[in-house]
MIPARO-685315 format. One record per residue (C-alpha): x, y, z; residue in three letters; residue number from 0. Coordinates in Angstrom, 1 decimal. Layout:
// residues N
X,Y,Z,ALA,NUM
...
This chain:
// residues 381
39.5,181.0,212.4,MET,0
36.7,182.2,211.5,THR,1
37.6,185.7,212.8,ALA,2
40.6,185.2,210.6,VAL,3
38.9,184.4,207.5,LEU,4
36.4,187.3,208.0,ALA,5
39.4,189.4,208.8,ALA,6
40.7,188.3,205.5,THR,7
38.2,188.8,203.5,ALA,8
37.7,192.6,204.8,LEU,9
41.2,193.4,204.2,LEU,10
41.3,192.4,201.0,LEU,11
38.0,193.3,199.7,THR,12
38.7,196.8,201.0,ALA,13
42.7,196.9,199.7,GLY,14
42.5,195.6,196.5,CYS,15
41.5,197.0,193.1,SER,16
41.3,195.1,189.5,ALA,17
44.2,194.4,187.8,GLY,18
46.1,193.1,190.2,GLY,19
47.3,196.1,191.9,GLN,20
45.8,196.2,195.3,GLY,21
48.9,194.2,196.8,PHE,22
52.2,195.9,197.4,PRO,23
54.7,194.3,195.1,GLY,24
52.0,192.7,192.9,GLY,25
53.0,194.7,189.6,GLY,26
53.7,193.1,186.0,SER,27
57.0,191.9,184.3,THR,28
57.8,192.3,180.2,THR,29
56.8,189.4,178.4,PRO,30
59.5,187.7,176.7,SER,31
59.9,185.3,173.8,GLY,32
61.2,181.6,173.7,GLY,33
59.3,178.6,174.0,ALA,34
60.7,177.4,177.3,THR,35
62.6,179.7,179.7,ALA,36
62.2,183.5,180.6,THR,37
65.0,185.3,180.6,ALA,38
63.7,188.8,181.8,ALA,39
66.2,191.8,182.4,SER,40
66.6,193.1,185.3,GLY,41
66.0,189.5,187.0,ARG,42
69.2,187.9,185.4,ALA,43
71.8,188.6,187.8,THR,44
74.5,186.8,189.7,GLY,45
76.4,183.7,188.3,SER,46
74.6,181.0,186.7,ALA,47
75.1,177.1,186.9,PRO,48
76.2,175.2,184.3,PRO,49
73.5,175.3,181.0,ALA,50
73.6,171.4,180.8,LYS,51
73.6,168.8,183.6,GLY,52
73.5,165.4,184.5,SER,53
71.2,162.9,186.5,VAL,54
72.5,159.1,187.9,LYS,55
70.2,157.3,190.1,VAL,56
72.1,155.9,192.8,LEU,57
69.8,153.5,194.4,ARG,58
66.0,152.2,195.2,THR,59
65.7,153.7,198.7,VAL,60
62.7,151.8,198.8,THR,61
59.6,150.4,197.1,GLU,62
56.2,149.0,196.7,GLY,63
54.6,152.2,198.5,LEU,64
51.1,153.4,198.0,ARG,65
50.2,156.5,196.9,THR,66
52.9,158.2,198.0,PRO,67
52.7,162.3,198.0,TRP,68
54.7,163.9,200.8,GLY,69
58.3,163.3,201.6,LEU,70
60.7,165.0,204.9,ALA,71
64.0,163.9,206.2,PRO,72
64.2,163.5,209.6,LEU,73
67.2,165.3,211.5,PRO,74
69.8,162.3,212.0,GLY,75
68.2,160.0,210.2,GLY,76
65.2,158.5,208.4,GLY,77
62.5,159.8,206.2,LEU,78
58.7,160.0,206.8,LEU,79
56.0,159.7,203.6,VAL,80
52.8,160.2,203.4,SER,81
49.8,158.2,202.0,SER,82
47.2,160.4,200.1,ARG,83
44.8,157.4,200.0,ASP,84
45.4,155.6,203.1,ASP,85
46.3,158.8,205.3,GLY,86
49.2,157.0,207.0,THR,87
53.0,158.5,207.5,ILE,88
55.7,156.1,207.4,THR,89
59.1,156.6,208.1,ARG,90
61.5,154.9,205.9,VAL,91
65.2,154.0,206.7,ASP,92
67.6,155.1,204.1,GLU,93
70.1,152.7,204.8,ARG,94
68.0,149.7,204.9,THR,95
64.6,150.6,203.2,GLY,96
62.9,149.4,206.7,ARG,97
59.3,150.7,206.8,ARG,98
57.6,151.8,210.0,THR,99
54.1,153.1,209.9,GLU,100
54.0,155.9,212.5,LEU,101
49.9,155.8,212.1,GLY,102
47.0,157.0,210.6,THR,103
46.4,161.1,210.6,VAL,104
42.5,161.0,211.8,SER,105
39.9,163.6,209.9,GLY,106
41.4,162.6,206.2,VAL,107
38.8,162.1,203.6,ALA,108
40.7,161.2,200.5,PRO,109
39.0,161.2,197.5,GLU,110
40.3,162.2,193.9,GLY,111
43.5,164.2,194.3,GLU,112
42.5,164.9,197.6,GLY,113
43.4,162.8,200.8,GLY,114
47.0,163.1,203.0,LEU,115
49.1,165.4,200.6,LEU,116
52.3,167.0,202.2,GLY,117
53.9,167.4,204.9,ILE,118
56.7,169.3,207.1,ALA,119
58.9,168.9,210.0,LEU,120
58.0,172.1,212.3,SER,121
61.2,174.4,212.6,PRO,122
61.8,173.4,216.4,GLY,123
61.3,169.9,215.5,PHE,124
64.5,169.1,217.6,ALA,125
62.6,169.9,220.8,SER,126
58.7,170.2,220.1,ASP,127
58.7,166.8,217.7,HIS,128
56.0,168.2,215.7,MET,129
54.8,167.0,212.0,ILE,130
52.7,169.8,209.9,TYR,131
50.7,167.9,207.3,ALA,132
48.2,169.4,204.7,TYR,133
44.8,167.0,204.3,PHE,134
41.5,167.0,202.4,THR,135
38.7,166.2,205.3,SER,136
35.2,165.9,204.7,VAL,137
34.2,169.6,204.6,SER,138
37.9,171.5,203.2,ASP,139
41.3,171.3,202.9,ASN,140
43.4,172.1,206.2,ARG,141
46.7,171.8,208.1,ILE,142
47.1,169.8,211.0,VAL,143
50.0,169.7,213.5,ARG,144
50.9,166.1,215.3,LEU,145
53.2,165.2,218.0,LEU,146
55.6,162.2,217.1,TYR,147
56.9,160.1,219.7,ASP,148
59.3,157.2,218.2,ALA,149
59.3,155.8,221.0,GLY,150
55.6,154.6,220.9,LYS,151
54.4,151.1,219.4,PRO,152
54.3,151.0,215.5,ALA,153
51.4,152.6,214.3,GLY,154
51.1,154.4,217.2,GLU,155
53.2,156.9,217.1,GLN,156
51.1,159.9,215.8,LEU,157
49.3,162.1,218.5,GLY,158
45.9,163.6,217.7,ALA,159
45.6,166.0,214.7,PRO,160
46.1,170.1,216.3,ASP,161
44.1,172.0,213.4,THR,162
46.1,174.5,212.5,VAL,163
44.1,176.0,209.6,PHE,164
41.2,175.6,207.9,LYS,165
38.9,176.3,205.0,GLY,166
40.8,176.1,201.7,ILE,167
38.6,174.9,199.4,PRO,168
38.2,171.4,198.8,LYS,169
37.3,169.8,195.7,GLY,170
37.3,166.0,193.2,VAL,171
40.7,168.3,192.0,ILE,172
43.2,171.0,192.4,HIS,173
43.5,170.9,196.3,ASN,174
46.9,171.9,196.0,GLY,175
48.6,170.3,199.3,GLY,176
52.6,171.4,199.5,ARG,177
53.6,172.7,202.9,ILE,178
57.1,173.8,203.6,ALA,179
58.3,176.3,205.9,PHE,180
60.5,178.9,204.5,GLY,181
63.8,180.3,205.8,PRO,182
61.8,182.9,207.7,ASP,183
60.4,179.9,209.7,ARG,184
56.8,181.3,208.4,MET,185
54.6,178.2,207.0,LEU,186
53.6,178.1,203.4,TYR,187
51.2,176.4,201.4,ALA,188
50.0,176.2,198.1,GLY,189
46.1,175.8,197.5,THR,190
44.5,175.0,194.3,GLY,191
41.3,176.6,193.0,GLU,192
39.3,173.0,193.4,SER,193
37.7,173.3,190.0,GLY,194
35.9,176.6,190.3,ASP,195
38.3,179.0,188.2,ARG,196
37.1,182.4,189.7,GLY,197
38.6,181.5,192.9,LEU,198
41.9,181.8,191.9,ALA,199
41.3,185.7,190.9,GLN,200
38.9,185.8,193.9,ASP,201
41.2,187.6,196.9,ARG,202
38.6,187.2,199.4,LYS,203
39.0,183.2,198.7,SER,204
41.7,180.7,200.2,LEU,205
41.7,179.0,196.8,GLY,206
44.0,179.0,194.2,GLY,207
46.8,181.1,196.3,LYS,208
50.2,180.6,198.3,ILE,209
49.2,181.4,202.1,LEU,210
52.2,182.5,204.5,ARG,211
51.2,181.6,207.7,LEU,212
52.9,181.5,211.2,THR,213
53.9,178.0,213.0,PRO,214
50.2,178.6,215.1,GLU,215
48.0,179.1,211.8,GLY,216
47.9,182.8,211.9,GLU,217
48.7,184.9,208.9,PRO,218
52.6,186.2,208.9,ALA,219
53.8,189.1,209.4,PRO,220
54.8,190.9,206.8,GLY,221
52.8,189.6,204.5,ASN,222
51.1,191.9,201.9,PRO,223
47.9,192.7,203.7,LEU,224
48.3,192.7,207.5,PRO,225
45.9,190.3,209.0,GLY,226
45.8,188.4,205.9,SER,227
47.3,184.9,205.4,PRO,228
47.7,185.6,201.5,VAL,229
50.5,185.9,200.4,TYR,230
50.2,185.6,196.3,SER,231
47.2,184.8,194.0,TYR,232
46.0,184.0,190.6,GLY,233
46.8,180.4,190.8,HIS,234
45.3,177.2,189.4,ARG,235
47.1,175.1,191.3,ASN,236
50.1,175.0,193.5,VAL,237
52.1,171.7,193.6,GLN,238
55.3,172.6,194.4,GLY,239
57.4,174.9,197.0,LEU,240
60.9,175.5,196.8,ALA,241
63.7,178.7,197.8,TRP,242
66.9,179.5,196.4,ASP,243
70.2,180.2,198.9,SER,244
69.0,183.9,198.4,ARG,245
65.7,183.3,200.4,GLN,246
64.0,183.8,196.9,ARG,247
60.9,181.2,197.0,LEU,248
60.0,179.2,193.4,PHE,249
56.9,177.4,193.1,ALA,250
55.5,175.2,190.4,SER,251
51.5,174.8,189.3,GLU,252
49.5,172.8,186.9,PHE,253
48.4,174.6,183.5,GLY,254
44.8,173.5,181.9,GLN,255
45.2,172.4,178.2,ASP,256
48.4,174.6,177.6,THR,257
51.0,175.6,179.7,TRP,258
52.3,174.1,183.0,ASP,259
54.6,176.8,184.9,GLU,260
57.6,177.7,186.9,LEU,261
56.9,180.7,188.8,ASN,262
58.9,183.1,190.9,ALA,263
57.1,184.2,194.0,ILE,264
56.6,187.9,194.7,VAL,265
54.5,188.9,197.6,PRO,266
50.8,189.8,196.4,GLY,267
52.0,189.2,192.7,GLY,268
49.0,187.8,190.6,ASN,269
50.2,184.6,188.6,TYR,270
46.8,185.4,186.5,GLY,271
45.3,182.2,186.0,TRP,272
42.1,182.1,184.9,PRO,273
42.4,184.9,182.8,ASP,274
46.3,184.1,182.1,ALA,275
47.9,180.6,181.3,GLU,276
51.6,180.9,180.7,GLY,277
53.0,184.0,179.4,ARG,278
51.0,186.7,178.7,SER,279
50.6,190.7,177.7,SER,280
47.8,191.0,180.5,GLY,281
48.7,193.9,182.9,ALA,282
49.4,193.3,186.2,GLY,283
50.2,189.5,185.6,PHE,284
53.6,187.9,186.4,ARG,285
54.8,185.9,183.9,ASP,286
56.8,182.5,184.7,PRO,287
60.4,181.8,184.8,VAL,288
59.8,178.2,182.5,ALA,289
56.7,176.9,181.2,GLN,290
56.2,173.6,179.3,TRP,291
53.0,172.0,177.1,HIS,292
51.2,170.0,180.2,THR,293
52.0,166.7,178.3,ASP,294
55.4,167.5,179.2,GLU,295
55.1,167.9,183.0,ALA,296
52.1,168.5,184.9,SER,297
54.7,169.4,187.3,PRO,298
54.5,168.7,191.2,SER,299
57.3,168.9,194.1,GLY,300
60.4,170.9,193.1,ILE,301
63.8,171.2,195.4,ALA,302
66.3,174.2,194.8,GLN,303
69.9,172.5,194.8,VAL,304
73.2,174.5,193.6,ASP,305
71.3,176.9,191.7,GLY,306
69.1,175.0,190.1,VAL,307
65.7,174.2,190.1,ILE,308
64.6,170.5,189.5,TRP,309
61.2,169.3,189.0,MET,310
59.0,166.3,189.3,ALA,311
56.8,165.8,186.3,GLY,312
53.8,163.4,186.8,LEU,313
52.0,163.1,183.4,LYS,314
55.5,164.0,181.8,GLY,315
57.2,161.4,183.5,GLU,316
60.3,163.3,183.4,ARG,317
62.6,165.1,186.1,LEU,318
62.9,168.8,184.9,TRP,319
66.5,170.8,185.1,ARG,320
66.0,174.9,185.2,VAL,321
69.2,176.5,185.6,PRO,322
68.8,179.5,187.4,LEU,323
70.4,183.1,187.2,ARG,324
68.6,185.4,190.1,GLY,325
64.6,185.3,189.1,THR,326
65.3,183.9,185.6,ALA,327
66.3,180.6,183.7,ALA,328
70.0,181.2,182.8,SER,329
69.2,178.3,179.9,ALA,330
66.8,176.0,178.7,ALA,331
64.7,173.6,180.6,PRO,332
66.9,170.2,180.4,GLU,333
64.3,166.6,180.6,ALA,334
65.8,163.5,182.7,PHE,335
64.5,159.9,183.4,LEU,336
62.0,160.4,180.5,THR,337
59.4,157.7,181.0,GLY,338
62.1,155.7,183.2,GLU,339
60.2,155.4,186.3,TYR,340
56.8,156.6,185.6,GLY,341
55.0,159.4,186.9,ARG,342
57.1,161.6,189.7,LEU,343
55.6,163.1,192.4,ARG,344
58.0,164.8,194.7,THR,345
61.6,165.8,194.8,VAL,346
63.4,166.9,198.1,VAL,347
67.5,168.1,198.5,PRO,348
69.0,165.1,200.2,ALA,349
73.0,166.9,200.6,GLY,350
75.8,166.9,198.6,LYS,351
74.3,166.9,195.0,GLY,352
71.3,164.8,196.0,ARG,353
67.7,164.5,195.7,VAL,354
65.6,161.8,197.2,TRP,355
62.6,161.3,194.5,LEU,356
59.1,159.8,195.1,VAL,357
57.0,157.9,192.3,THR,358
53.3,158.3,192.1,SER,359
52.5,155.5,190.0,ASN,360
49.2,154.5,192.1,THR,361
47.3,157.6,192.2,ASP,362
44.9,156.2,190.1,GLY,363
46.5,158.0,186.9,ARG,364
49.2,155.8,186.3,GLY,365
50.4,152.4,185.5,SER,366
51.4,150.6,188.7,PRO,367
54.3,148.2,187.9,LYS,368
55.6,145.5,190.2,LYS,369
57.5,147.3,193.3,GLY,370
55.9,150.8,192.4,ASP,371
55.9,153.5,193.9,ASP,372
59.2,154.1,195.2,ARG,373
61.9,156.7,196.5,VAL,374
64.8,156.6,194.5,LEU,375
68.5,158.2,195.8,GLU,376
69.4,160.5,192.7,VAL,377
72.8,162.5,192.0,ALA,378
72.0,165.5,190.3,VAL,379
74.3,168.3,189.1,ARG,380
């Protein structure tokens, strides 16, 4: 891994110039007006879903969770949920709500916003039974994979973690943590700048980036610079990753005091932080698809369902609907469930016009009530 990071630093230093022009495809977009949504010409192509939608909470699947963070549906049934502070992964029976703890991920060192964060299933899960996890250790943020053996007793079903990638900066805040396998079967990871703002524009650092890796943790073929894991940069704290039906990547991230963002990600794109927050006239920066004041969002997980991005809000305590035409918002974002379930952490497609929605009221910043936190099954349109 040391060799990989050294190669990354060398390539990024040699191949990039100031102003975001060092990566292929890292050019600027034309700033556009409007308070919440960007509809830039040239990106708004194809049909769009209805401008207005609807949300209906069908049921509470399970409740009483502690610091839930990531969720991964299992093929054939069952939901895996990670606990940030406990460092555990639990299987939830989505029919009965019954919970079975798989085990504890060794090496997790929770502190502040860090701990056991995102989880994802291997693209070959049906045969290899591997779970990938992003977590904060005593020295860094890293990605590991663990063998899941459902035949063993509860609490002993996780194998020892095999480190896939390490060296991502850690902090009390801004640890990133969302991981997902893309349509290309490569592993994507959203990282934060760990409170050190300069790391986001430092292309030698892994902080404030979206990384694209092979399942073995090597820089993925076709990345903006060969030998580098960095896919995009200039991010403050990436919290959500999702793809549309045409395999275009979208990501959500925290702003500071003014604007939270939903971005359409291009290889090598510079998303501006800390020089830009929200839309900017700065040369070389990519403008967001949509932006929100921070008290309305503090976005976390996102999911794409039928041409709509659904975005969970933490401080905003609401579920945002952003209809898309191509990589532009086709209508103003619409809020649902405002204040009804508190902080919302993760949203994952559940099929047939539904999503799984995970609350986050026990994360130290919410106001827990009896039964919090929970997984909800929600119909969306």
